[in-house]
Structure formats: structure tokens, C-alpha cells
TORKOL-4160 file (C-alpha; in steps of 0.2 Angstrom, whole numbers, padded with zeros to 4 digits, m for minus):
359
<pt num="1" X="0000" Y="0000" Z="0000"/>
<pt num="2" X="0006" Y="0018" Z="m0003"/>
<pt num="3" X="0011" Y="0029" Z="0011"/>
<pt num="4" X="0000" Y="0044" Z="0012"/>
<pt num="5" X="0006" Y="0061" Z="0017"/>
<pt num="6" X="m0001" Y="0067" Z="0034"/>
<pt num="7" X="m0008" Y="0082" Z="0024"/>
<pt num="8" X="m0020" Y="0071" Z="0015"/>
<pt num="9" X="m0026" Y="0059" Z="0028"/>
<pt num="10" X="m0040" Y="0069" Z="0034"/>
<pt num="11" X="m0046" Y="0071" Z="0017"/>
<pt num="12" X="m0046" Y="0054" Z="0011"/>
<pt num="13" X="m0061" Y="0046" Z="0021"/>
<pt num="14" X="m0079" Y="0045" Z="0017"/>
<pt num="15" X="m0082" Y="0043" Z="0036"/>
<pt num="16" X="m0082" Y="0061" Z="0038"/>
<pt num="17" X="m0099" Y="0063" Z="0029"/>
<pt num="18" X="m0114" Y="0067" Z="0039"/>
<pt num="19" X="m0128" Y="0054" Z="0041"/>
<pt num="20" X="m0146" Y="0058" Z="0039"/>
<pt num="21" X="m0142" Y="0077" Z="0038"/>
<pt num="22" X="m0146" Y="0089" Z="0025"/>
<pt num="23" X="m0134" Y="0104" Z="0023"/>
<pt num="24" X="m0140" Y="0122" Z="0021"/>
<pt num="25" X="m0142" Y="0125" Z="0002"/>
<pt num="26" X="m0132" Y="0138" Z="m0008"/>
<pt num="27" X="m0136" Y="0147" Z="m0024"/>
<pt num="28" X="m0131" Y="0131" Z="m0034"/>
<pt num="29" X="m0131" Y="0116" Z="m0023"/>
<pt num="30" X="m0129" Y="0102" Z="m0035"/>
<pt num="31" X="m0110" Y="0100" Z="m0031"/>
<pt num="32" X="m0114" Y="0099" Z="m0012"/>
<pt num="33" X="m0112" Y="0083" Z="m0002"/>
<pt num="34" X="m0130" Y="0079" Z="0005"/>
<pt num="35" X="m0123" Y="0064" Z="0013"/>
<pt num="36" X="m0128" Y="0046" Z="0017"/>
<pt num="37" X="m0146" Y="0044" Z="0023"/>
<pt num="38" X="m0146" Y="0030" Z="0035"/>
<pt num="39" X="m0165" Y="0030" Z="0037"/>
<pt num="40" X="m0166" Y="0022" Z="0020"/>
<pt num="41" X="m0163" Y="0003" Z="0020"/>
<pt num="42" X="m0151" Y="m0006" Z="0008"/>
<pt num="43" X="m0157" Y="m0022" Z="0000"/>
<pt num="44" X="m0143" Y="m0027" Z="m0011"/>
<pt num="45" X="m0124" Y="m0024" Z="m0011"/>
<pt num="46" X="m0113" Y="m0025" Z="m0026"/>
<pt num="47" X="m0094" Y="m0027" Z="m0026"/>
<pt num="48" X="m0091" Y="m0008" Z="m0028"/>
<pt num="49" X="m0103" Y="m0004" Z="m0013"/>
<pt num="50" X="m0092" Y="m0016" Z="m0002"/>
<pt num="51" X="m0075" Y="m0010" Z="m0008"/>
<pt num="52" X="m0075" Y="0008" Z="m0011"/>
<pt num="53" X="m0079" Y="0014" Z="0007"/>
<pt num="54" X="m0062" Y="0006" Z="0012"/>
<pt num="55" X="m0052" Y="0010" Z="m0004"/>
<pt num="56" X="m0039" Y="0024" Z="0000"/>
<pt num="57" X="m0048" Y="0028" Z="0016"/>
<pt num="58" X="m0038" Y="0034" Z="0031"/>
<pt num="59" X="m0044" Y="0020" Z="0042"/>
<pt num="60" X="m0039" Y="0007" Z="0030"/>
<pt num="61" X="m0022" Y="0014" Z="0026"/>
<pt num="62" X="m0017" Y="0017" Z="0044"/>
<pt num="63" X="m0019" Y="m0001" Z="0047"/>
<pt num="64" X="m0006" Y="m0005" Z="0034"/>
<pt num="65" X="m0015" Y="m0020" Z="0029"/>
<pt num="66" X="m0007" Y="m0030" Z="0014"/>
<pt num="67" X="m0019" Y="m0044" Z="0011"/>
<pt num="68" X="m0017" Y="m0059" Z="0000"/>
<pt num="69" X="m0035" Y="m0064" Z="m0002"/>
<pt num="70" X="m0052" Y="m0056" Z="0001"/>
<pt num="71" X="m0067" Y="m0065" Z="0007"/>
<pt num="72" X="m0084" Y="m0056" Z="0003"/>
<pt num="73" X="m0099" Y="m0061" Z="0013"/>
<pt num="74" X="m0117" Y="m0055" Z="0011"/>
<pt num="75" X="m0129" Y="m0058" Z="0026"/>
<pt num="76" X="m0147" Y="m0058" Z="0022"/>
<pt num="77" X="m0161" Y="m0051" Z="0033"/>
<pt num="78" X="m0164" Y="m0069" Z="0039"/>
<pt num="79" X="m0146" Y="m0071" Z="0043"/>
<pt num="80" X="m0142" Y="m0082" Z="0028"/>
<pt num="81" X="m0124" Y="m0080" Z="0022"/>
<pt num="82" X="m0117" Y="m0080" Z="0004"/>
<pt num="83" X="m0098" Y="m0080" Z="0003"/>
<pt num="84" X="m0086" Y="m0078" Z="m0012"/>
<pt num="85" X="m0067" Y="m0078" Z="m0011"/>
<pt num="86" X="m0054" Y="m0070" Z="m0021"/>
<pt num="87" X="m0035" Y="m0070" Z="m0022"/>
<pt num="88" X="m0021" Y="m0061" Z="m0031"/>
<pt num="89" X="m0011" Y="m0072" Z="m0043"/>
<pt num="90" X="0007" Y="m0070" Z="m0048"/>
<pt num="91" X="0002" Y="m0058" Z="m0062"/>
<pt num="92" X="m0007" Y="m0047" Z="m0049"/>
<pt num="93" X="m0024" Y="m0052" Z="m0056"/>
<pt num="94" X="m0039" Y="m0056" Z="m0045"/>
<pt num="95" X="m0045" Y="m0074" Z="m0047"/>
<pt num="96" X="m0059" Y="m0084" Z="m0038"/>
<pt num="97" X="m0055" Y="m0097" Z="m0026"/>
<pt num="98" X="m0066" Y="m0111" Z="m0019"/>
<pt num="99" X="m0080" Y="m0105" Z="m0007"/>
<pt num="100" X="m0086" Y="m0114" Z="0009"/>
<pt num="101" X="m0097" Y="m0126" Z="m0002"/>
<pt num="102" X="m0081" Y="m0132" Z="m0011"/>
<pt num="103" X="m0086" Y="m0124" Z="m0028"/>
<pt num="104" X="m0079" Y="m0108" Z="m0037"/>
<pt num="105" X="m0090" Y="m0093" Z="m0034"/>
<pt num="106" X="m0096" Y="m0082" Z="m0047"/>
<pt num="107" X="m0082" Y="m0076" Z="m0057"/>
<pt num="108" X="m0081" Y="m0057" Z="m0055"/>
<pt num="109" X="m0081" Y="m0045" Z="m0071"/>
<pt num="110" X="m0065" Y="m0037" Z="m0075"/>
<pt num="111" X="m0071" Y="m0021" Z="m0067"/>
<pt num="112" X="m0076" Y="m0030" Z="m0051"/>
<pt num="113" X="m0058" Y="m0038" Z="m0051"/>
<pt num="114" X="m0051" Y="m0020" Z="m0052"/>
<pt num="115" X="m0061" Y="m0015" Z="m0037"/>
<pt num="116" X="m0056" Y="m0030" Z="m0027"/>
<pt num="117" X="m0038" Y="m0029" Z="m0033"/>
<pt num="118" X="m0037" Y="m0011" Z="m0027"/>
<pt num="119" X="m0038" Y="m0017" Z="m0009"/>
<pt num="120" X="m0023" Y="m0029" Z="m0012"/>
<pt num="121" X="m0012" Y="m0021" Z="m0025"/>
<pt num="122" X="m0008" Y="m0003" Z="m0030"/>
<pt num="123" X="m0001" Y="m0002" Z="m0048"/>
<pt num="124" X="0012" Y="0010" Z="m0051"/>
<pt num="125" X="0000" Y="0019" Z="m0063"/>
<pt num="126" X="m0018" Y="0020" Z="m0062"/>
<pt num="127" X="m0018" Y="0018" Z="m0081"/>
<pt num="128" X="m0012" Y="0000" Z="m0078"/>
<pt num="129" X="m0028" Y="m0004" Z="m0068"/>
<pt num="130" X="m0040" Y="0003" Z="m0082"/>
<pt num="131" X="m0030" Y="m0001" Z="m0098"/>
<pt num="132" X="m0045" Y="m0010" Z="m0105"/>
<pt num="133" X="m0055" Y="0005" Z="m0107"/>
<pt num="134" X="m0042" Y="0018" Z="m0109"/>
<pt num="135" X="m0029" Y="0011" Z="m0121"/>
<pt num="136" X="m0038" Y="0017" Z="m0137"/>
<pt num="137" X="m0040" Y="0035" Z="m0130"/>
<pt num="138" X="m0021" Y="0034" Z="m0124"/>
<pt num="139" X="m0016" Y="0029" Z="m0142"/>
<pt num="140" X="m0026" Y="0043" Z="m0150"/>
<pt num="141" X="m0019" Y="0055" Z="m0137"/>
<pt num="142" X="m0001" Y="0050" Z="m0140"/>
<pt num="143" X="m0003" Y="0052" Z="m0159"/>
<pt num="144" X="m0010" Y="0070" Z="m0156"/>
<pt num="145" X="0003" Y="0074" Z="m0144"/>
<pt num="146" X="0017" Y="0069" Z="m0155"/>
<pt num="147" X="0010" Y="0079" Z="m0170"/>
<pt num="148" X="0008" Y="0094" Z="m0159"/>
<pt num="149" X="0026" Y="0092" Z="m0153"/>
<pt num="150" X="0032" Y="0091" Z="m0172"/>
<pt num="151" X="0024" Y="0107" Z="m0176"/>
<pt num="152" X="0030" Y="0116" Z="m0161"/>
<pt num="153" X="0048" Y="0110" Z="m0164"/>
<pt num="154" X="0048" Y="0119" Z="m0181"/>
<pt num="155" X="0050" Y="0135" Z="m0170"/>
<pt num="156" X="0057" Y="0128" Z="m0154"/>
<pt num="157" X="0069" Y="0114" Z="m0158"/>
<pt num="158" X="0073" Y="0111" Z="m0140"/>
<pt num="159" X="0055" Y="0106" Z="m0135"/>
<pt num="160" X="0053" Y="0090" Z="m0126"/>
<pt num="161" X="0040" Y="0080" Z="m0117"/>
<pt num="162" X="0045" Y="0080" Z="m0099"/>
<pt num="163" X="0030" Y="0071" Z="m0091"/>
<pt num="164" X="0018" Y="0059" Z="m0097"/>
<pt num="165" X="0012" Y="0044" Z="m0086"/>
<pt num="166" X="0013" Y="0049" Z="m0068"/>
<pt num="167" X="0012" Y="0038" Z="m0053"/>
<pt num="168" X="m0001" Y="0042" Z="m0040"/>
<pt num="169" X="0013" Y="0043" Z="m0027"/>
<pt num="170" X="0021" Y="0057" Z="m0037"/>
<pt num="171" X="0004" Y="0065" Z="m0039"/>
<pt num="172" X="0002" Y="0066" Z="m0020"/>
<pt num="173" X="0020" Y="0072" Z="m0018"/>
<pt num="174" X="0017" Y="0086" Z="m0031"/>
<pt num="175" X="0000" Y="0091" Z="m0022"/>
<pt num="176" X="0009" Y="0092" Z="m0005"/>
<pt num="177" X="0021" Y="0104" Z="m0013"/>
<pt num="178" X="0007" Y="0114" Z="m0022"/>
<pt num="179" X="0014" Y="0109" Z="m0039"/>
<pt num="180" X="m0003" Y="0103" Z="m0044"/>
<pt num="181" X="m0021" Y="0107" Z="m0039"/>
<pt num="182" X="m0029" Y="0090" Z="m0038"/>
<pt num="183" X="m0025" Y="0073" Z="m0030"/>
<pt num="184" X="m0030" Y="0064" Z="m0046"/>
<pt num="185" X="m0023" Y="0070" Z="m0063"/>
<pt num="186" X="m0025" Y="0065" Z="m0081"/>
<pt num="187" X="m0007" Y="0060" Z="m0080"/>
<pt num="188" X="m0012" Y="0046" Z="m0069"/>
<pt num="189" X="m0023" Y="0039" Z="m0083"/>
<pt num="190" X="m0010" Y="0042" Z="m0097"/>
<pt num="191" X="m0021" Y="0056" Z="m0105"/>
<pt num="192" X="m0010" Y="0071" Z="m0102"/>
<pt num="193" X="0008" Y="0077" Z="m0106"/>
<pt num="194" X="0019" Y="0092" Z="m0101"/>
<pt num="195" X="0030" Y="0100" Z="m0114"/>
<pt num="196" X="0045" Y="0110" Z="m0110"/>
<pt num="197" X="0055" Y="0122" Z="m0121"/>
<pt num="198" X="0073" Y="0123" Z="m0116"/>
<pt num="199" X="0085" Y="0138" Z="m0116"/>
<pt num="200" X="0101" Y="0130" Z="m0114"/>
<pt num="201" X="0099" Y="0118" Z="m0099"/>
<pt num="202" X="0085" Y="0128" Z="m0091"/>
<pt num="203" X="0066" Y="0127" Z="m0095"/>
<pt num="204" X="0058" Y="0142" Z="m0102"/>
<pt num="205" X="0044" Y="0149" Z="m0092"/>
<pt num="206" X="0040" Y="0163" Z="m0105"/>
<pt num="207" X="0021" Y="0161" Z="m0108"/>
<pt num="208" X="0022" Y="0167" Z="m0126"/>
<pt num="209" X="0033" Y="0152" Z="m0131"/>
<pt num="210" X="0019" Y="0140" Z="m0126"/>
<pt num="211" X="0004" Y="0151" Z="m0133"/>
<pt num="212" X="0004" Y="0142" Z="m0150"/>
<pt num="213" X="m0002" Y="0126" Z="m0140"/>
<pt num="214" X="m0019" Y="0136" Z="m0137"/>
<pt num="215" X="m0023" Y="0135" Z="m0156"/>
<pt num="216" X="m0015" Y="0118" Z="m0159"/>
<pt num="217" X="m0024" Y="0109" Z="m0145"/>
<pt num="218" X="m0040" Y="0116" Z="m0151"/>
<pt num="219" X="m0037" Y="0110" Z="m0168"/>
<pt num="220" X="m0033" Y="0092" Z="m0162"/>
<pt num="221" X="m0048" Y="0092" Z="m0149"/>
<pt num="222" X="m0037" Y="0093" Z="m0134"/>
<pt num="223" X="m0037" Y="0104" Z="m0119"/>
<pt num="224" X="m0022" Y="0117" Z="m0115"/>
<pt num="225" X="m0017" Y="0120" Z="m0097"/>
<pt num="226" X="m0014" Y="0138" Z="m0101"/>
<pt num="227" X="m0033" Y="0140" Z="m0101"/>
<pt num="228" X="m0035" Y="0133" Z="m0084"/>
<pt num="229" X="m0043" Y="0145" Z="m0072"/>
<pt num="230" X="m0035" Y="0146" Z="m0055"/>
<pt num="231" X="m0020" Y="0135" Z="m0059"/>
<pt num="232" X="m0012" Y="0140" Z="m0076"/>
<pt num="233" X="m0001" Y="0126" Z="m0083"/>
<pt num="234" X="0006" Y="0133" Z="m0100"/>
<pt num="235" X="0016" Y="0117" Z="m0105"/>
<pt num="236" X="0002" Y="0105" Z="m0101"/>
<pt num="237" X="m0010" Y="0097" Z="m0113"/>
<pt num="238" X="m0024" Y="0083" Z="m0110"/>
<pt num="239" X="m0036" Y="0073" Z="m0119"/>
<pt num="240" X="m0052" Y="0077" Z="m0108"/>
<pt num="241" X="m0057" Y="0094" Z="m0103"/>
<pt num="242" X="m0058" Y="0089" Z="m0085"/>
<pt num="243" X="m0062" Y="0075" Z="m0073"/>
<pt num="244" X="m0080" Y="0076" Z="m0075"/>
<pt num="245" X="m0079" Y="0073" Z="m0094"/>
<pt num="246" X="m0068" Y="0058" Z="m0091"/>
<pt num="247" X="m0080" Y="0051" Z="m0078"/>
<pt num="248" X="m0095" Y="0055" Z="m0089"/>
<pt num="249" X="m0088" Y="0044" Z="m0103"/>
<pt num="250" X="m0081" Y="0030" Z="m0091"/>
<pt num="251" X="m0092" Y="0030" Z="m0075"/>
<pt num="252" X="m0082" Y="0016" Z="m0067"/>
<pt num="253" X="m0068" Y="0029" Z="m0065"/>
<pt num="254" X="m0078" Y="0037" Z="m0051"/>
<pt num="255" X="m0069" Y="0024" Z="m0040"/>
<pt num="256" X="m0053" Y="0034" Z="m0042"/>
<pt num="257" X="m0061" Y="0051" Z="m0038"/>
<pt num="258" X="m0073" Y="0047" Z="m0024"/>
<pt num="259" X="m0059" Y="0044" Z="m0010"/>
<pt num="260" X="m0055" Y="0062" Z="m0012"/>
<pt num="261" X="m0072" Y="0069" Z="m0011"/>
<pt num="262" X="m0068" Y="0079" Z="0005"/>
<pt num="263" X="m0053" Y="0087" Z="m0004"/>
<pt num="264" X="m0064" Y="0093" Z="m0018"/>
<pt num="265" X="m0078" Y="0099" Z="m0007"/>
<pt num="266" X="m0066" Y="0109" Z="0003"/>
<pt num="267" X="m0059" Y="0117" Z="m0013"/>
<pt num="268" X="m0076" Y="0122" Z="m0019"/>
<pt num="269" X="m0082" Y="0128" Z="m0002"/>
<pt num="270" X="m0067" Y="0139" Z="0001"/>
<pt num="271" X="m0070" Y="0146" Z="m0017"/>
<pt num="272" X="m0088" Y="0150" Z="m0013"/>
<pt num="273" X="m0084" Y="0159" Z="0003"/>
<pt num="274" X="m0071" Y="0169" Z="m0006"/>
<pt num="275" X="m0083" Y="0173" Z="m0020"/>
<pt num="276" X="m0072" Y="0164" Z="m0033"/>
<pt num="277" X="m0084" Y="0150" Z="m0038"/>
<pt num="278" X="m0078" Y="0153" Z="m0056"/>
<pt num="279" X="m0061" Y="0147" Z="m0052"/>
<pt num="280" X="m0067" Y="0130" Z="m0047"/>
<pt num="281" X="m0080" Y="0126" Z="m0060"/>
<pt num="282" X="m0072" Y="0110" Z="m0065"/>
<pt num="283" X="m0071" Y="0103" Z="m0048"/>
<pt num="284" X="m0089" Y="0108" Z="m0045"/>
<pt num="285" X="m0094" Y="0099" Z="m0061"/>
<pt num="286" X="m0085" Y="0084" Z="m0055"/>
<pt num="287" X="m0094" Y="0084" Z="m0038"/>
<pt num="288" X="m0111" Y="0086" Z="m0047"/>
<pt num="289" X="m0107" Y="0071" Z="m0058"/>
<pt num="290" X="m0102" Y="0060" Z="m0043"/>
<pt num="291" X="m0118" Y="0065" Z="m0034"/>
<pt num="292" X="m0128" Y="0060" Z="m0049"/>
<pt num="293" X="m0120" Y="0043" Z="m0051"/>
<pt num="294" X="m0122" Y="0039" Z="m0032"/>
<pt num="295" X="m0140" Y="0045" Z="m0030"/>
<pt num="296" X="m0150" Y="0032" Z="m0021"/>
<pt num="297" X="m0135" Y="0020" Z="m0021"/>
<pt num="298" X="m0129" Y="0011" Z="m0006"/>
<pt num="299" X="m0117" Y="0021" Z="0005"/>
<pt num="300" X="m0108" Y="0021" Z="0022"/>
<pt num="301" X="m0108" Y="0033" Z="0036"/>
<pt num="302" X="m0094" Y="0033" Z="0049"/>
<pt num="303" X="m0102" Y="0047" Z="0060"/>
<pt num="304" X="m0111" Y="0034" Z="0071"/>
<pt num="305" X="m0099" Y="0021" Z="0078"/>
<pt num="306" X="m0106" Y="0004" Z="0075"/>
<pt num="307" X="m0102" Y="m0014" Z="0081"/>
<pt num="308" X="m0103" Y="m0029" Z="0070"/>
<pt num="309" X="m0118" Y="m0041" Z="0076"/>
<pt num="310" X="m0111" Y="m0055" Z="0086"/>
<pt num="311" X="m0122" Y="m0068" Z="0077"/>
<pt num="312" X="m0116" Y="m0062" Z="0060"/>
<pt num="313" X="m0098" Y="m0063" Z="0064"/>
<pt num="314" X="m0100" Y="m0081" Z="0071"/>
<pt num="315" X="m0109" Y="m0087" Z="0056"/>
<pt num="316" X="m0096" Y="m0080" Z="0044"/>
<pt num="317" X="m0081" Y="m0086" Z="0055"/>
<pt num="318" X="m0089" Y="m0104" Z="0054"/>
<pt num="319" X="m0089" Y="m0103" Z="0035"/>
<pt num="320" X="m0072" Y="m0097" Z="0035"/>
<pt num="321" X="m0065" Y="m0112" Z="0044"/>
<pt num="322" X="m0070" Y="m0122" Z="0029"/>
<pt num="323" X="m0059" Y="m0111" Z="0017"/>
<pt num="324" X="m0040" Y="m0108" Z="0016"/>
<pt num="325" X="m0043" Y="m0092" Z="0025"/>
<pt num="326" X="m0028" Y="m0085" Z="0034"/>
<pt num="327" X="m0033" Y="m0073" Z="0048"/>
<pt num="328" X="m0015" Y="m0065" Z="0048"/>
<pt num="329" X="m0015" Y="m0060" Z="0030"/>
<pt num="330" X="m0032" Y="m0060" Z="0023"/>
<pt num="331" X="m0047" Y="m0048" Z="0024"/>
<pt num="332" X="m0066" Y="m0051" Z="0025"/>
<pt num="333" X="m0079" Y="m0039" Z="0019"/>
<pt num="334" X="m0096" Y="m0042" Z="0028"/>
<pt num="335" X="m0112" Y="m0034" Z="0021"/>
<pt num="336" X="m0125" Y="m0037" Z="0034"/>
<pt num="337" X="m0142" Y="m0032" Z="0026"/>
<pt num="338" X="m0152" Y="m0037" Z="0042"/>
<pt num="339" X="m0142" Y="m0025" Z="0053"/>
<pt num="340" X="m0138" Y="m0013" Z="0039"/>
<pt num="341" X="m0119" Y="m0013" Z="0042"/>
<pt num="342" X="m0103" Y="m0015" Z="0032"/>
<pt num="343" X="m0088" Y="m0022" Z="0040"/>
<pt num="344" X="m0070" Y="m0025" Z="0036"/>
<pt num="345" X="m0062" Y="m0039" Z="0046"/>
<pt num="346" X="m0043" Y="m0041" Z="0047"/>
<pt num="347" X="m0029" Y="m0046" Z="0059"/>
<pt num="348" X="m0029" Y="m0028" Z="0065"/>
<pt num="349" X="m0047" Y="m0028" Z="0070"/>
<pt num="350" X="m0064" Y="m0024" Z="0064"/>
<pt num="351" X="m0070" Y="m0008" Z="0056"/>
<pt num="352" X="m0089" Y="m0007" Z="0055"/>
<pt num="353" X="m0099" Y="0007" Z="0046"/>
<pt num="354" X="m0118" Y="0010" Z="0045"/>
<pt num="355" X="m0126" Y="0007" Z="0028"/>
<pt num="356" X="m0138" Y="0019" Z="0020"/>
<pt num="357" X="m0142" Y="0027" Z="0003"/>
<pt num="358" X="m0135" Y="0042" Z="m0005"/>
<pt num="359" X="m0147" Y="0057" Z="m0005"/>
């Protein structure tokens, strides 16, 4: 698991969201976090619902858990238990392993495998996790990037691509140094690049030298960082206008943005208070879309401390005894529809969150 700078730890957890609480509205509240309504009952839980509350959350990261397998148990209202199990193979791919009945459970889709794998393995680049949906866009972007570089080189022969794919670890480092404005970048998905024009051994910061990128990116259907509001980046080009347009095309990628909801909310709220909402329109658009995708979907709230039901835990543990489960290394996700809780069980303890539906 990646080590997270202390600066980000308070911002990475969905557990800070209010439960059954409606915030005061502002002029345009579509971006606001209306929270998880725990008065609404959850009747089904998908893999996404069970994984994303713990993915990149501070509570999970602070435990420094490095599991080798994940057991997913859903407990019905009559205390009936369904369990599936998954492990990480030598190629860092999630595969199903025999369940307590001795049979292989339902094979997860590749997207569900990506969700489950995120709790076990962190790829160097987020692009590696989502290559199946992004590889064509990346190929198109690289072709356009190289064409633009060739044109720019006619006047500036020293131009180079100094940044393309970027690890999430480096993204966090740049954020802590205020060299980027967002915890997730198009660079992380392989859909952005940074050009630099050199004057000897130094990078030129003369805006006029990069100004042709404005016209060229428009011609090639890309976005120029020199037009960013609030954080100008003149050497930067990207395939999508912003995070909202990326998630609009690929809703599964909300998985990578949701852990930073608190960061985005803080950014917009500060801008609103300062009368500068126009400087964070892209962030507000992203939050609005994330809210639309989550509306009436299962969610968790950590405001109210919960304990896993004893009978539920005993039933699940009884089934685990019939599996290769290793309590020291593996984790168990337990969605209890009867008691409306979601729990993560590991050697470090049990984290239990209250279930509800997103407003």
C-alpha cells in the first residue's frame, strides 16, 4: 500500500460525511455533499458498494494491511450467508478461489476484479488498472501529442515531453508541494503530457513560447493547461477537458475520484466563501456528476460508531473455517443487510460502518 502524506489523511475518508443530515443550500447546491441517509434501507450490495468505502480511506491505510486474499460475505435479513473468495495471482490479477461449499463462486467481471484488486495491490500507474477502457484513448492522445510536438519543434527545436504517465505517489508528492491542484490527474490515466521548451539547460517559463499550444490543442480536440482557471499550466495538454468529462464517458472511474471527495468539497467551499466559484467550476462539475452517479445507491457513514452483530460474525467465521482463510494475511468484507452494516475484518481488528443510501 502507498504511504499517504499526513496532509491528505483527513481528506481521504468518506467517514467524515454526515448521516441523515441535509446541509444548508447555496445558490447552486448540485455539487454539495448531501450525505448518506441511514434511514433508508439497503437491500442489495454490489462489489463496488463493499469495496469503495475502504479504498484509500484513512482508516484502512493506517492499518497498513497487505492482504493476499479477500473473502466477501453478504448476510441476508434472515441471517443467511453467501460468501465468495478471491486472491491475487502472480500476475497481480484477481481470481476466484473455492468458497465454503467447495465450489468456485461467481467469477467477477474485470471491473469487479479491478475494485477488489485495489484493496490488495496498488499499480504504479492508475492507467495500468484501467488499460482495457483507456488504451484506445491513450493511443489517440499520444498520436496527437506527437503531432503537436512536431509542429512546435519547427520554431522551438529544444521542445521536449518532460511528463507523461505519472504515478499516484508522485501526484500526491506534487500536491503536497502545491505543484498541482488536484489529488488525481489526467497524467495518472495516461491522458496528459507536459511540454518544456529549453533555453540551454533551463526550462523557459515565457508564456508566449507556449501560446501556440492554445490553437494547436483546439485543432486536435485537446485541452491546453494555459486556459486553466486558477492554476495555469502552459506546458500542459490533456485529452479530456476535466475529470467530469472523463468520468462522464467512463463512470467506473468514479472509483478513483470518490476517495478525495472531501478534498474537492473543501476546495469548492473555500472558493464559494471567497466569491471565486468561477475558479473551481471543473471541480464543482466533478462533484455534481459524482452525486448524480451515487444518488439512491448504497453508501456508508462513519459518524455513528457501530459494532458488528455477534451472530453475524460467528456465522461468517464458521464458514471461513471451511476455507483456506488466513486470519493473519487475509481480509473479510461483510455486508449485513439485516443489521444494515458493512464491516472489514482483518488481523488488525474490525471496522464497521452504518449502511444507508446516498441522497
